[in-house]
BAGULO-125267 format. One record per residue (C-alpha): residue number from 1; residue in one letter; x, y, z. Coordinates in nm, 4 decimals. Layout:
// BAGULO-125267
<seq NUM type A xx X yy Y zz Z>
...
//
This chain:
// BAGULO-125267
<seq 1 type M xx -1.8904 yy 0.9190 zz -1.0748>
<seq 2 type T xx -1.6668 yy 0.7583 zz -0.8090>
<seq 3 type S xx -1.4693 yy 0.9155 zz -0.5761>
<seq 4 type A xx -1.1989 yy 0.8909 zz -0.2882>
<seq 5 type S xx -1.1097 yy 1.1041 zz 0.0004>
<seq 6 type P xx -0.7386 yy 1.2742 zz -0.1347>
<seq 7 type A xx -0.4186 yy 1.1110 zz 0.0076>
<seq 8 type P xx -0.3927 yy 1.3450 zz 0.3561>
<seq 9 type D xx 0.0355 yy 1.3616 zz 0.2303>
<seq 10 type A xx -0.0969 yy 1.4927 zz -0.1784>
<seq 11 type T xx 0.0371 yy 1.8178 zz -0.2645>
<seq 12 type D xx -0.1024 yy 1.8049 zz -0.6228>
<seq 13 type S xx -0.3825 yy 1.7275 zz -0.8528>
<seq 14 type A xx -0.4289 yy 1.6745 zz -1.2095>
<seq 15 type V xx -0.6880 yy 1.5721 zz -1.4486>
<seq 16 type V xx -0.6150 yy 1.3030 zz -1.6568>
<seq 17 type I xx -0.7344 yy 1.0565 zz -1.9500>
<seq 18 type P xx -0.6616 yy 0.7339 zz -1.8919>
<seq 19 type V xx -0.5149 yy 0.5405 zz -2.1533>
<seq 20 type P xx -0.4694 yy 0.1639 zz -2.0105>
<seq 21 type E xx -0.4610 yy 0.0285 zz -2.3211>
<seq 22 type A xx -0.1219 yy 0.2146 zz -2.4205>
<seq 23 type E xx 0.0073 yy 0.0162 zz -2.1189>
<seq 24 type A xx 0.1667 yy -0.3009 zz -2.2934>
<seq 25 type V xx 0.3269 yy -0.1148 zz -2.5751>
<seq 26 type V xx 0.4335 yy 0.2395 zz -2.3532>
<seq 27 type G xx 0.4436 yy 0.0268 zz -2.0151>
<seq 28 type P xx 0.8064 yy -0.0764 zz -2.0505>
<seq 29 type H xx 0.9445 yy 0.2574 zz -2.2093>
<seq 30 type R xx 0.7511 yy 0.5020 zz -1.8952>
<seq 31 type A xx 0.9498 yy 0.2468 zz -1.6480>
<seq 32 type R xx 1.2486 yy 0.4002 zz -1.7256>
<seq 33 type L xx 1.1552 yy 0.6637 zz -1.8954>
<seq 34 type D xx 0.8655 yy 0.8892 zz -1.7244>
<seq 35 type P xx 0.9244 yy 0.9041 zz -1.3540>
<seq 36 type F xx 0.5453 yy 0.9548 zz -1.3060>
<seq 37 type A xx 0.4844 yy 0.5796 zz -1.4139>
<seq 38 type A xx 0.6824 yy 0.5094 zz -1.0860>
<seq 39 type W xx 0.5036 yy 0.7743 zz -0.9146>
<seq 40 type G xx 0.1126 yy 0.5970 zz -0.9736>
<seq 41 type V xx 0.0308 yy 0.8210 zz -1.2989>
<seq 42 type P xx -0.0822 yy 0.5477 zz -1.5360>
<seq 43 type A xx -0.0625 yy 0.5909 zz -1.9432>
<seq 44 type H xx -0.2738 yy 0.9309 zz -2.0280>
<seq 45 type V xx -0.3229 yy 1.2491 zz -2.1501>
<seq 46 type T xx -0.3147 yy 1.5345 zz -1.9802>
<seq 47 type V xx -0.6476 yy 1.7476 zz -1.9432>
<seq 48 type L xx -0.5439 yy 2.0238 zz -1.6676>
<seq 49 type A xx -0.2132 yy 2.0487 zz -1.4715>
<seq 50 type P xx -0.1917 yy 2.1846 zz -1.2436>
<seq 51 type F xx -0.5385 yy 2.1953 zz -1.0640>
<seq 52 type V xx -0.6745 yy 2.2318 zz -0.7584>
<seq 53 type P xx -0.4766 yy 2.1656 zz -0.4634>
<seq 54 type P xx -0.5791 yy 1.8749 zz -0.2894>
<seq 55 type H xx -0.6341 yy 2.0182 zz 0.0438>
<seq 56 type A xx -0.8613 yy 2.2679 zz -0.1286>
<seq 57 type I xx -1.1025 yy 1.9755 zz -0.3455>
<seq 58 type T xx -1.4078 yy 1.9657 zz -0.1670>
<seq 59 type G xx -1.7624 yy 1.7875 zz -0.3273>
<seq 60 type A xx -1.8367 yy 2.0715 zz -0.4963>
<seq 61 type T xx -1.5039 yy 2.1319 zz -0.6730>
<seq 62 type I xx -1.5673 yy 1.7405 zz -0.7922>
<seq 63 type E xx -1.9271 yy 1.8452 zz -0.9550>
<seq 64 type A xx -1.8370 yy 2.0916 zz -1.1176>
<seq 65 type L xx -1.5192 yy 1.9000 zz -1.2828>
<seq 66 type A xx -1.7869 yy 1.6226 zz -1.3315>
<seq 67 type A xx -2.0158 yy 1.8568 zz -1.5198>
<seq 68 type A xx -1.7228 yy 1.9675 zz -1.7409>
<seq 69 type V xx -1.5939 yy 1.6680 zz -1.8379>
<seq 70 type A xx -1.9669 yy 1.5389 zz -1.8939>
<seq 71 type S xx -2.0013 yy 1.8086 zz -2.1443>
<seq 72 type V xx -1.7998 yy 1.6419 zz -2.3993>
<seq 73 type T xx -1.9170 yy 1.3275 zz -2.6062>
<seq 74 type A xx -1.7265 yy 0.9947 zz -2.5157>
<seq 75 type F xx -1.5189 yy 0.9442 zz -2.8596>
<seq 76 type D xx -1.2907 yy 0.6545 zz -3.0118>
<seq 77 type C xx -0.9350 yy 0.7699 zz -3.0676>
<seq 78 type E xx -0.6105 yy 0.6622 zz -3.1856>
<seq 79 type F xx -0.2328 yy 0.6662 zz -3.1313>
<seq 80 type P xx -0.1082 yy 0.6114 zz -3.4439>
<seq 81 type R xx 0.2684 yy 0.8093 zz -3.4425>
<seq 82 type T xx 0.4976 yy 0.9237 zz -3.2388>
<seq 83 type R xx 0.5986 yy 1.2861 zz -3.2110>
<seq 84 type W xx 0.8860 yy 1.4872 zz -3.0209>
<seq 85 type F xx 0.8982 yy 1.8368 zz -2.8047>
<seq 86 type G xx 1.2554 yy 1.9222 zz -2.8923>
<seq 87 type D xx 1.4726 yy 1.6267 zz -2.8539>
<seq 88 type R xx 1.3979 yy 1.5718 zz -2.4950>
<seq 89 type V xx 1.0127 yy 1.4358 zz -2.4844>
<seq 90 type V xx 0.9174 yy 1.1452 zz -2.7107>
<seq 91 type W xx 0.4917 yy 1.1193 zz -2.7028>
<seq 92 type L xx 0.2133 yy 0.9379 zz -2.8850>
<seq 93 type A xx -0.0161 yy 1.1573 zz -3.0830>
<seq 94 type P xx -0.3743 yy 1.0894 zz -3.0713>
<seq 95 type R xx -0.5714 yy 1.1113 zz -3.3475>
<seq 96 type P xx -0.8405 yy 1.3016 zz -3.3377>
<seq 97 type D xx -0.6922 yy 1.5657 zz -3.0674>
<seq 98 type D xx -1.0011 yy 1.7964 zz -3.1257>
<seq 99 type P xx -1.2181 yy 1.5970 zz -2.8155>
<seq 100 type F xx -0.8732 yy 1.6679 zz -2.5982>
<seq 101 type R xx -0.8485 yy 2.0252 zz -2.7038>
<seq 102 type A xx -1.2101 yy 2.0408 zz -2.5853>
<seq 103 type L xx -1.2094 yy 1.8564 zz -2.2447>
<seq 104 type T xx -0.9319 yy 2.1154 zz -2.1677>
<seq 105 type G xx -1.1401 yy 2.3691 zz -2.2835>
<seq 106 type A xx -1.4219 yy 2.3020 zz -2.0810>
<seq 107 type V xx -1.2187 yy 2.2224 zz -1.7525>
<seq 108 type S xx -1.0615 yy 2.5594 zz -1.7807>
<seq 109 type A xx -1.3710 yy 2.7176 zz -1.8564>
<seq 110 type A xx -1.4925 yy 2.5762 zz -1.5336>
<seq 111 type F xx -1.1945 yy 2.6573 zz -1.3012>
<seq 112 type P xx -1.0086 yy 2.9744 zz -1.4732>
<seq 113 type G xx -0.7405 yy 3.0226 zz -1.2163>
<seq 114 type Y xx -0.5951 yy 2.7114 zz -1.3133>
<seq 115 type L xx -0.3911 yy 2.7224 zz -1.6399>
<seq 116 type P xx -0.2907 yy 2.3869 zz -1.8446>
<seq 117 type Y xx 0.0876 yy 2.3632 zz -1.7284>
<seq 118 type D xx 0.0630 yy 2.6960 zz -1.5734>
<seq 119 type G xx 0.0076 yy 2.9007 zz -1.8710>
<seq 120 type V xx 0.3954 yy 2.8271 zz -1.9766>
<seq 121 type H xx 0.3021 yy 2.6640 zz -2.3214>
<seq 122 type D xx 0.1294 yy 2.9256 zz -2.5660>
<seq 123 type E xx -0.0843 yy 2.6004 zz -2.7146>
<seq 124 type V xx -0.1678 yy 2.2919 zz -2.5243>
<seq 125 type V xx -0.1034 yy 1.9804 zz -2.7529>
<seq 126 type P xx -0.2560 yy 1.6664 zz -2.6286>
<seq 127 type H xx 0.0145 yy 1.3900 zz -2.5797>
<seq 128 type L xx 0.0534 yy 1.0949 zz -2.3904>
<seq 129 type T xx 0.4194 yy 1.0901 zz -2.2908>
<seq 130 type V xx 0.6255 yy 0.8165 zz -2.3503>
<seq 131 type G xx 0.9668 yy 0.9715 zz -2.1977>
<seq 132 type F xx 1.1594 yy 1.2263 zz -2.1709>
<seq 133 type S xx 1.5433 yy 1.3511 zz -2.0707>
<seq 134 type D xx 1.6398 yy 1.6574 zz -1.8812>
<seq 135 type A xx 1.9926 yy 1.6547 zz -2.0479>
<seq 136 type G xx 1.8650 yy 1.5581 zz -2.4124>
<seq 137 type D xx 1.8597 yy 1.2439 zz -2.6058>
<seq 138 type D xx 2.0725 yy 1.0065 zz -2.4652>
<seq 139 type G xx 1.9397 yy 0.7601 zz -2.7320>
<seq 140 type A xx 1.6998 yy 0.5805 zz -2.4851>
<seq 141 type L xx 1.4166 yy 0.7946 zz -2.6414>
<seq 142 type Q xx 1.5137 yy 0.7223 zz -2.9554>
<seq 143 type T xx 1.5170 yy 0.3679 zz -2.9124>
<seq 144 type A xx 1.1944 yy 0.3388 zz -2.7534>
<seq 145 type E xx 1.0752 yy 0.5863 zz -3.0439>
<seq 146 type E xx 1.1516 yy 0.2933 zz -3.2813>
<seq 147 type S xx 1.0209 yy 0.0085 zz -3.0618>
<seq 148 type L xx 0.6931 yy 0.2254 zz -3.0214>
<seq 149 type L xx 0.6713 yy 0.1929 zz -3.4050>
<seq 150 type T xx 0.6220 yy -0.1450 zz -3.4688>
<seq 151 type E xx 0.3716 yy -0.1758 zz -3.2103>
<seq 152 type L xx 0.1762 yy 0.1420 zz -3.3147>
<seq 153 type P xx -0.1275 yy 0.1981 zz -3.3591>
<seq 154 type V xx -0.2775 yy 0.2261 zz -2.9796>
<seq 155 type R xx -0.6510 yy 0.2293 zz -3.0058>
<seq 156 type T xx -0.8879 yy 0.3375 zz -2.7331>
<seq 157 type R xx -1.2358 yy 0.4721 zz -2.6549>
<seq 158 type V xx -1.2242 yy 0.7501 zz -2.4321>
<seq 159 type R xx -1.5031 yy 0.7253 zz -2.1693>
<seq 160 type C xx -1.3788 yy 0.9014 zz -1.8843>
<seq 161 type A xx -1.1342 yy 1.1357 zz -1.6844>
<seq 162 type W xx -0.9784 yy 1.0754 zz -1.3765>
<seq 163 type L xx -0.8950 yy 1.3396 zz -1.0602>
<seq 164 type M xx -0.5655 yy 1.2226 zz -0.9175>
<seq 165 type T xx -0.3547 yy 1.3790 zz -0.6758>
<seq 166 type G xx -0.0284 yy 1.2803 zz -0.5411>
<seq 167 type R xx 0.3347 yy 1.3806 zz -0.4715>
<seq 168 type N xx 0.6151 yy 1.2701 zz -0.6879>
<seq 169 type V xx 0.6975 yy 1.0142 zz -0.4795>
<seq 170 type P xx 0.7218 yy 0.6156 zz -0.5659>
<seq 171 type G xx 0.3333 yy 0.5411 zz -0.5689>
<seq 172 type G xx 0.2879 yy 0.8890 zz -0.4288>
<seq 173 type W xx -0.0454 yy 0.9570 zz -0.6698>
<seq 174 type R xx -0.4142 yy 0.8053 zz -0.6957>
<seq 175 type M xx -0.7071 yy 0.8218 zz -0.8686>
<seq 176 type L xx -0.9897 yy 1.0795 zz -0.6242>
<seq 177 type A xx -1.2521 yy 1.0536 zz -0.8937>
<seq 178 type E xx -1.3759 yy 0.8929 zz -1.1981>
<seq 179 type L xx -1.5564 yy 1.1222 zz -1.4334>
<seq 180 type P xx -1.7608 yy 1.0129 zz -1.6885>
<seq 181 type L xx -1.7920 yy 1.1690 zz -2.0174>
<seq 182 type A xx -2.1339 yy 1.2220 zz -2.2349>
<seq 183 type G xx -2.2409 yy 0.8480 zz -2.3269>
<seq 184 type G xx -1.8956 yy 0.7003 zz -2.1197>
//
């Protein structure tokens, strides 16, 4: 486990699975269609967000998070297709998605005061966001999807999760701790 101190102006935190193998495929689209890319958040699948406020993250918090993440074994995964949330979000669907659900379950159980997406969604769907539009699809998301379909699948081995902290400004997010999965 590697860790650093939180950014002094960090206002949010999240637990994510980075997917560096996806950057070449989704990076150009995310640069245009997902502000999190400019804020310093890599291509990823979210495990739990929001997480503990950065000012409240302690060594004990990171140890408990590391234990929860290590309760799931490292696994191979691919992103063979795109999916949509309505007409506003295009994303890559992981296969299998059960290990991602297991990670969210383990981290949520260890930190019951923090619900995935603040409990807004009845079901948490593991996904790698490519882009979104607040106003509905203006064609850019469909164009991105058409391009992506020629480059899928993306394959990866999930070995670790990252605890990230930051704020939503250019370059505002960074990795605070890298947390290995079992056998990762």
